[in-house]
KELORO-190649 format. One record per residue (C-alpha): residue in one letter; chain; x, y, z. Coordinates in pm, 1 decimal. Example, Ala and Ser with C-alpha at 12.3 -4.5 7.8 and 13.67 -1.06 7.14 Angstrom:
// KELORO-190649
 type mol        x        y        z
    A   A   1230.0   -450.0    780.0
    S   A   1367.0   -106.0    714.0
//
This chain:
// KELORO-190649
 type mol        x        y        z
    M   A      0.0      0.0      0.0
    T   A    127.2    342.7    -82.5
    D   A     28.9    637.6    130.0
    A   A      2.4    859.7   -177.2
    L   A   -216.7    686.8   -434.7
    N   A   -385.9    366.4   -332.7
    R   A   -421.9     98.7   -595.1
    R   A   -789.8     35.4   -533.2
    E   A   -899.1    392.3   -592.5
    L   A   -766.5    406.0   -947.9
    L   A   -808.2     51.0  -1069.9
    R   A  -1139.6    -33.0   -913.4
    R   A  -1294.0    284.4  -1055.8
    A   A  -1185.5    169.2  -1397.9
    A   A  -1319.8   -181.5  -1334.1
    A   A  -1654.0    -35.3  -1232.1
    G   A  -1678.0    162.2  -1553.2
    G   A  -1622.2    488.6  -1374.4
    A   A  -1922.7    441.5  -1148.8
    L   A  -1784.9    508.0   -803.2
    L   A  -2002.8    380.5   -523.7
    T   A  -2018.1    642.7   -252.0
    V   A  -2120.4    539.4     93.8
    P   A  -2212.6    821.7    332.7
    G   A  -2044.7    854.2    666.7
    V   A  -1718.5    982.7    803.6
    L   A  -1526.0    880.3   1107.2
    A   A  -1762.9   1008.2   1371.3
    A   A  -1559.8    905.4   1668.4
    C   A  -1274.8   1153.0   1673.0
    G   A  -1420.6   1278.7   1997.5
    G   A  -1497.3    931.1   2135.4
    S   A  -1814.9    731.7   2179.1
    S   A  -2040.1    601.2   2450.5
    S   A  -2245.9    366.4   2234.7
    K   A  -2386.1     57.1   2406.3
    S   A  -2233.2   -184.5   2156.0
    A   A  -1888.2    -35.8   2210.1
    A   A  -1925.9    -27.3   2588.4
    T   A  -2026.1   -393.8   2618.7
    S   A  -1805.5   -540.3   2347.8
    A   A  -1529.6   -667.7   2575.6
    S   A  -1754.3   -818.0   2842.2
    G   A  -1788.7  -1161.1   2680.2
    D   A  -2145.3  -1092.2   2569.1
    K   A  -2250.6  -1338.7   2296.6
    T   A  -2544.2  -1128.7   2177.3
    L   A  -2523.4   -991.3   1825.6
    A   A  -2539.8   -614.0   1802.5
    K   A  -2816.5   -454.4   1597.3
    T   A  -2551.3   -286.7   1381.3
    L   A  -2202.1   -391.7   1271.1
    R   A  -1986.3    -87.7   1192.7
    F   A  -1733.5   -170.1    920.1
    S   A  -1472.5     63.6    763.7
    N   A  -1309.2    -48.6    439.9
    W   A  -1130.7     81.2    131.5
    T   A  -1320.1    223.4   -165.1
    L   A  -1467.7    -34.6   -403.9
    Y   A  -1336.4   -331.2   -209.2
    I   A  -1640.8   -556.4   -175.3
    D   A  -1886.6   -726.5   -410.2
    T   A  -2118.5   -470.0   -564.0
    N   A  -2434.1   -447.8   -771.3
    N   A  -2361.9   -128.3   -961.0
    K   A  -2717.6    -77.9  -1082.2
    K   A  -2874.6   -102.6   -739.3
    K   A  -2574.8     45.0   -553.6
    T   A  -2586.8   -246.0   -307.5
    H   A  -2347.6   -506.2   -169.4
    P   A  -2507.9   -852.7   -200.3
    S   A  -2287.4  -1025.4     58.0
    L   A  -2379.8   -764.1    319.9
    A   A  -2749.5   -801.1    238.3
    Q   A  -2721.1  -1176.7    283.3
    F   A  -2546.1  -1131.1    618.7
    Q   A  -2822.9   -904.8    743.4
    K   A  -3089.5  -1150.4    626.1
    K   A  -2913.7  -1443.9    795.2
    Y   A  -2824.4  -1281.0   1127.0
    G   A  -3057.8   -983.7   1159.0
    T   A  -2762.9   -747.6   1203.8
    H   A  -2743.2   -442.1    980.9
    V   A  -2397.5   -353.6    843.9
    Q   A  -2306.9     14.1    851.3
    Y   A  -2051.6    -12.6    572.2
    T   A  -1834.2    294.9    523.0
    E   A  -1575.2    337.7    249.0
    D   A  -1361.3    585.7    439.2
    I   A  -1011.5    435.0    421.0
    N   A   -809.2    600.8    145.8
    D   A   -465.4    503.4    273.7
    N   A   -321.0    356.6    591.0
    A   A   -143.1    669.7    711.3
    S   A   -433.4    913.4    688.1
    Y   A   -681.1    668.5    842.1
    F   A   -445.1    592.2   1129.6
    G   A   -410.5    966.4   1177.1
    K   A   -788.0    991.8   1225.5
    I   A   -818.0    713.6   1479.5
    Q   A   -499.6    733.8   1686.1
    G   A   -620.8   1030.5   1893.8
    P   A   -935.2    872.2   2036.8
    L   A   -772.2    529.9   2070.8
    S   A   -480.0    678.3   2264.3
    R   A   -734.7    832.7   2502.9
    G   A   -913.3    499.7   2552.0
    Q   A  -1213.6    608.8   2346.3
    S   A  -1407.6    406.9   2091.4
    I   A  -1388.5    505.3   1725.0
    D   A  -1740.9    373.4   1655.2
    R   A  -1607.9     90.8   1440.4
    D   A  -1621.2   -286.2   1491.7
    I   A  -1399.3   -377.8   1194.8
    V   A  -1133.3   -177.9   1012.5
    V   A   -906.9   -299.3    730.1
    L   A   -534.1   -218.7    733.6
    T   A   -236.9   -342.0    532.0
    D   A     46.6   -559.1    660.3
    N   A    328.4   -409.4    452.6
    D   A    274.3    -70.0    609.1
    R   A    359.8      9.8    971.4
    Y   A     16.8     97.4   1107.5
    L   A   -135.6   -249.6   1137.4
    S   A    141.1   -376.6   1365.5
    L   A    130.6    -47.3   1559.0
    M   A   -237.5   -103.6   1638.3
    I   A   -153.0   -440.0   1792.3
    K   A    163.7   -327.4   1973.1
    K   A    -12.3    -29.0   2130.9
    G   A   -299.3   -245.8   2255.9
    W   A   -549.8    -69.8   2032.2
    A   A   -688.6   -392.6   1885.7
    E   A   -925.2   -642.6   2048.0
    K   A   -853.9  -1014.5   2041.0
    L   A  -1075.7  -1212.3   1807.2
    D   A  -1337.9  -1442.2   1956.9
    K   A  -1207.4  -1754.1   1784.7
    S   A  -1489.7  -1963.5   1930.5
    A   A  -1719.1  -1765.2   1697.4
    I   A  -1493.4  -1818.6   1393.5
    P   A  -1485.6  -2194.6   1319.0
    N   A  -1443.4  -2106.9    950.6
    M   A  -1099.6  -1973.3   1038.5
    K   A   -989.0  -2326.2    945.8
    N   A  -1036.9  -2215.4    583.7
    L   A   -755.6  -1957.8    600.9
    V   A   -493.8  -2037.1    335.4
    D   A   -170.7  -2180.6    475.8
    V   A     56.2  -1896.0    363.2
    Q   A   -138.5  -1655.9    588.3
    L   A   -139.5  -1860.7    909.4
    H   A    154.2  -1710.8   1098.7
    P   A    248.3  -1354.9    994.7
    G   A    520.6  -1182.6   1194.4
    F   A    293.1   -902.3   1317.7
    D   A     33.3  -1147.9   1452.9
    P   A    191.4  -1496.2   1471.9
    N   A   -115.8  -1681.5   1597.2
    R   A   -378.7  -1469.0   1424.0
    D   A   -511.7  -1354.9   1760.8
    Y   A   -600.4  -1006.6   1636.4
    S   A   -642.6  -1016.5   1260.3
    L   A   -780.6  -1207.3    962.2
    P   A   -702.9  -1135.5    596.6
    W   A   -965.0   -958.5    387.8
    Q   A   -784.3   -975.3     51.4
    S   A   -424.8  -1008.1    -65.1
    G   A   -210.7   -922.7   -362.1
    M   A    135.2   -997.7   -495.5
    T   A    408.3   -757.2   -599.9
    G   A    601.6   -853.5   -909.8
    I   A    682.8   -732.5  -1260.5
    A   A    444.8   -634.9  -1539.3
    Y   A    558.8   -567.3  -1895.0
    N   A    407.6   -464.4  -2226.7
    D   A    495.6   -721.3  -2494.5
    K   A    460.6   -458.7  -2770.0
    L   A    755.5   -267.6  -2623.8
    T   A    987.9   -526.6  -2472.7
    D   A   1085.6   -889.1  -2452.2
    P   A    962.4  -1064.2  -2136.5
    V   A   1095.7   -901.9  -1818.5
    L   A   1116.1  -1186.8  -1570.4
    S   A   1368.9  -1076.9  -1310.1
    I   A   1460.4   -779.6  -1093.3
    D   A   1809.9   -798.1  -1243.6
    D   A   1661.4   -739.9  -1589.3
    L   A   1426.3   -466.2  -1466.6
    L   A   1699.1   -266.9  -1292.1
    S   A   1992.4   -316.7  -1527.3
    N   A   1882.2   -400.0  -1882.9
    P   A   1999.3   -101.6  -2092.7
    K   A   1709.2   -149.8  -2334.7
    L   A   1473.3    -58.9  -2049.4
    K   A   1656.9    256.3  -1940.8
    G   A   1407.6    528.6  -1857.5
    K   A   1116.0    302.3  -1947.5
    I   A   1044.9    143.0  -1609.5
    T   A    895.9    242.8  -1275.5
    V   A    938.6    105.3   -923.7
    L   A    679.2    113.1   -646.9
    N   A    720.5    381.7   -382.2
    S   A    615.4    144.6   -103.0
    M   A    925.7     37.3     89.0
    G   A    783.8   -304.2    176.0
    D   A    696.0   -384.4   -185.6
    A   A   1015.1   -262.9   -348.5
    L   A   1266.2   -389.0    -94.4
    T   A   1109.4   -735.1    -73.6
    C   A   1160.4   -792.2   -445.7
    V   A   1512.8   -650.9   -451.9
    M   A   1625.3   -832.8   -134.9
    L   A   1511.9  -1164.2   -280.7
    A   A   1703.2  -1087.6   -599.5
    N   A   2007.6  -1018.6   -379.6
    G   A   1970.1  -1355.9   -208.3
    D   A   1861.4  -1195.3    121.4
    D   A   1559.6  -1265.6    341.5
    P   A   1304.4   -978.1    344.7
    T   A   1116.9  -1134.1    634.1
    K   A   1417.2  -1068.3    862.0
    V   A   1576.6   -742.2    752.4
    T   A   1923.5   -645.8    876.2
    D   A   2116.1   -322.5    825.7
    A   A   2336.3   -506.2    577.0
    S   A   2047.2   -642.6    368.5
    F   A   1863.6   -309.9    381.0
    N   A   2169.2   -114.6    266.3
    K   A   2246.7   -362.3    -11.7
    A   A   1892.3   -338.9   -153.6
    F   A   1869.2     36.4    -99.1
    D   A   2200.9    100.0   -274.3
    R   A   2097.3   -114.4   -568.1
    I   A   1778.5     82.1   -619.6
    K   A   1960.9    412.3   -573.0
    K   A   2212.1    309.1   -838.5
    A   A   1924.2    246.3  -1080.7
    V   A   1783.8    589.9   -994.4
    D   A   2116.9    765.5  -1044.0
    S   A   2170.9    594.1  -1380.5
    K   A   1816.8    695.9  -1482.4
    Q   A   1721.3    330.6  -1535.8
    I   A   1418.0    404.9  -1315.8
    R   A   1198.8    678.1  -1460.7
    Q   A   1011.7    735.8  -1136.7
    F   A    863.4    584.8   -822.8
    T   A    488.0    535.0   -836.4
    G   A    181.5    434.9   -650.4
    N   A    -78.9    265.5   -865.0
    D   A    -51.3    540.6  -1125.6
    Y   A    187.6    319.8  -1323.3
    A   A   -102.3    109.8  -1452.8
    P   A   -259.1    347.5  -1709.5
    S   A     87.7    438.4  -1841.2
    L   A    173.3     70.9  -1880.2
    A   A   -155.6      0.3  -2057.1
    K   A   -111.8    297.5  -2293.9
    G   A    241.9    201.1  -2386.1
    D   A    417.2    486.9  -2204.1
    L   A    610.6    230.5  -1999.1
    A   A    779.3    -89.2  -2109.9
    A   A    774.3   -251.3  -1764.6
    A   A    692.2   -176.4  -1405.0
    M   A    718.2   -320.2  -1058.4
    S   A    348.8   -374.8  -1000.1
    W   A     61.6   -529.5   -806.7
    S   A   -110.6   -841.9   -937.0
    G   A   -464.3   -717.8   -874.5
    D   A   -409.4   -413.6  -1093.6
    I   A   -308.4   -623.0  -1390.8
    A   A   -605.3   -856.7  -1344.8
    Q   A   -832.8   -553.7  -1362.1
    I   A   -664.7   -385.4  -1661.9
    G   A   -750.9   -678.3  -1886.5
    N   A   -502.6   -575.7  -2160.3
    T   A   -378.2   -878.9  -2353.6
    H   A    -39.9   -711.3  -2417.7
    I   A     27.3   -662.9  -2046.4
    H   A    176.7   -963.7  -1870.1
    W   A    252.2  -1007.6  -1500.7
    N   A    487.2  -1247.7  -1327.8
    V   A    645.9  -1320.9   -993.7
    P   A   1016.4  -1230.5  -1044.6
    A   A   1251.9  -1524.2  -1086.8
    A   A   1391.1  -1484.5   -734.6
    G   A   1050.4  -1421.0   -577.4
    G   A    814.7  -1134.0   -503.5
    A   A    617.7   -972.9   -223.9
    L   A    287.8  -1070.7    -67.7
    W   A     77.6   -799.5     97.2
    T   A   -249.8   -845.8    274.4
    D   A   -527.6   -615.5    389.1
    N   A   -643.4   -744.2    727.0
    M   A   -964.8   -714.4    924.6
    L   A   -899.0   -585.9   1276.0
    I   A  -1131.4   -509.0   1568.5
    P   A  -1032.0   -168.6   1710.6
    K   A  -1040.6   -122.7   2088.1
    G   A  -1401.3    -79.1   2198.0
    G   A  -1543.9   -260.8   1896.1
    N   A  -1803.5   -533.6   1938.6
    I   A  -1585.4   -843.8   1947.1
    Y   A  -1856.5  -1105.9   1914.3
    T   A  -2047.0   -938.9   1629.6
    A   A  -1726.3   -866.6   1439.0
    S   A  -1609.5  -1225.0   1488.6
    V   A  -1941.8  -1364.7   1362.1
    Y   A  -1906.4  -1150.7   1050.6
    M   A  -1550.2  -1274.3    995.5
    N   A  -1676.7  -1631.2   1024.4
    Y   A  -1945.4  -1549.9    767.3
    V   A  -1699.8  -1418.0    505.5
    Y   A  -1476.4  -1722.0    558.7
    D   A  -1754.2  -1947.5    429.6
    P   A  -1617.2  -2043.7     84.8
    K   A  -1945.8  -1961.5    -89.9
    V   A  -1956.1  -1613.6     61.3
    A   A  -1587.2  -1561.5    -12.0
    A   A  -1654.8  -1660.7   -374.9
    L   A  -1933.1  -1401.7   -396.7
    I   A  -1706.5  -1127.3   -258.4
    E   A  -1422.8  -1233.4   -485.7
    G   A  -1601.7  -1279.2   -814.9
    G   A  -1946.5  -1128.4   -776.8
    N   A  -2233.0  -1291.8   -961.3
    P   A  -2235.6  -1254.0  -1342.1
    K   A  -2598.6  -1366.4  -1358.9
    T   A  -2713.4  -1061.3  -1162.8
    G   A  -2446.9   -819.6  -1284.0
    D   A  -2259.5   -812.3   -954.2
    T   A  -1886.8   -741.7   -964.0
    G   A  -1625.8   -877.9   -724.7
    V   A  -1299.2   -743.9   -588.5
    Y   A  -1062.8   -952.9   -808.5
    Y   A   -773.8   -962.1   -561.4
    I   A   -628.7  -1276.0   -401.5
    C   A   -886.3  -1460.3   -193.4
    P   A   -754.1  -1587.2    144.2
    V   A  -1026.3  -1852.9    184.3
    K   A   -978.3  -2219.1     95.6
    G   A  -1265.3  -2355.3   -111.6
    A   A  -1365.3  -2023.9   -271.1
    R   A  -1205.3  -2115.3   -602.3
    E   A  -1399.6  -2441.5   -618.2
    A   A  -1720.3  -2252.1   -542.2
    L   A  -1647.9  -2013.0   -831.5
    L   A  -1570.1  -2281.5  -1088.0
    A   A  -1939.3  -2337.9  -1149.9
    S   A  -2052.7  -1974.5  -1154.7
    D   A  -1754.7  -1795.6  -1310.7
    P   A  -1477.4  -2028.0  -1430.1
    A   A  -1277.4  -1741.4  -1584.9
    I   A  -1233.9  -1582.3  -1242.7
    A   A  -1166.8  -1916.8  -1077.6
    K   A   -890.5  -2000.1  -1325.6
    N   A   -719.3  -1660.9  -1317.0
    V   A   -385.9  -1719.0  -1138.6
    L   A   -362.1  -1351.5  -1043.3
    I   A   -675.3  -1405.6   -831.2
    F   A   -617.4  -1767.0   -727.9
    P   A   -239.0  -1811.8   -750.4
    T   A    -78.8  -2149.8   -788.6
    K   A    103.7  -2305.4   -493.8
    K   A    430.8  -2238.3   -673.2
    M   A    348.4  -1869.0   -696.5
    L   A    248.0  -1846.4   -330.1
    D   A    559.7  -2033.0   -222.5
    S   A    775.5  -1772.4   -399.8
    V   A    630.8  -1457.5   -238.0
    K   A    727.1  -1321.0    103.4
    I   A    581.1  -1084.6    363.9
    F   A    814.8   -794.9    449.3
    D   A    959.5   -770.1    800.7
    S   A    713.6   -572.4   1017.6
    N   A    996.9   -453.1   1242.3
    A   A   1171.3   -293.7    944.7
    L   A    851.2   -107.2    862.2
    N   A    881.9     63.9   1200.8
    N   A   1254.7    138.4   1176.6
    Q   A   1275.8    517.0   1155.5
    K   A   1623.9    510.0   1004.0
    Y   A   1500.4    292.2    716.6
    L   A   1182.9    495.4    671.1
    T   A   1372.0    825.4    651.6
    A   A   1625.6    692.8    402.5
    W   A   1353.5    544.0    184.1
    Q   A   1138.9    857.0    189.4
    N   A   1436.2   1072.6     90.9
    L   A   1506.4    841.9   -202.8
    V   A   1153.4    821.6   -343.7
    S   A   1087.6   1193.2   -297.9
    G   A   1397.1   1280.8   -498.0
//
């Protein structure tokens, strides 16, 4: 996730044909809350709240664009009798954390039961370290057994006590076959003279350094000063030689599709949504990055109701609906990597094209070759300052 331009905002608007779903509501809790559901959430109460308050990123759930509704949420309300107050008010991790850290630091509720934050940015692990996240009620989430193996033990939450993945994506290399031969490695991307000035690199430290560290033979899940400096210097060399045209958020995608770029370090979900037959995406030869947007219960949220909802979306049939939508009714899905075992099989009957797309349901080989960046490095101020100085020029 980049704090400047988030990938969902640009690509999902395009996927929706320019029809942006707007959901009213802003973060109402900057001054705190005394709502009953927030006050009783940590007491062990197993009663579902009348309303589940859910903050997510823009265009990041199954949607019926004609009716401006979210079918999976409607089904949840019908099944459990709990209304979902669904608010699309997360534009990037940094700005959202800036909204909620004040009330949370004062022990106040933010009037949310679920928020979604990204693991390759520092704010998700900060929420847990500061004690601003509630533990999941795992007794209410038997479907947690359906979590894909690669997501079982992340460094920021080793036993998944506080978080569950919403969607994931991979960071790798995309190239336009009209402008270049296949670009299959970081070595090629950063040093091939034919690509000089025709490539971009992501401005997210976790994304970029994971790919380069793997190419260097280092482990991005356990960053050291030596491995950081080696990767940093390699990228800086490519900047100084003008091999890299610029650092980007998700704004690389239209340029790649139009032929303004030959290749780009990129996110898998973007390329799945572009749908351009000349644009190809691959995990680099030495491996790529895996990032995940995670559901988290902020302090004061209703633990039981949030946990029941998490169990609901980990039903493979529901996960398939969120992932791929329903072509029979014109519903669109999110088209990122689904973290739920069995969702692909559920989609094979309704939408085999989605089910067979390896950018949405990666092969085991692909998943085995991607790594989650060291959460401690994401909170290392020395690394953050050096990286920011590099990408800002």
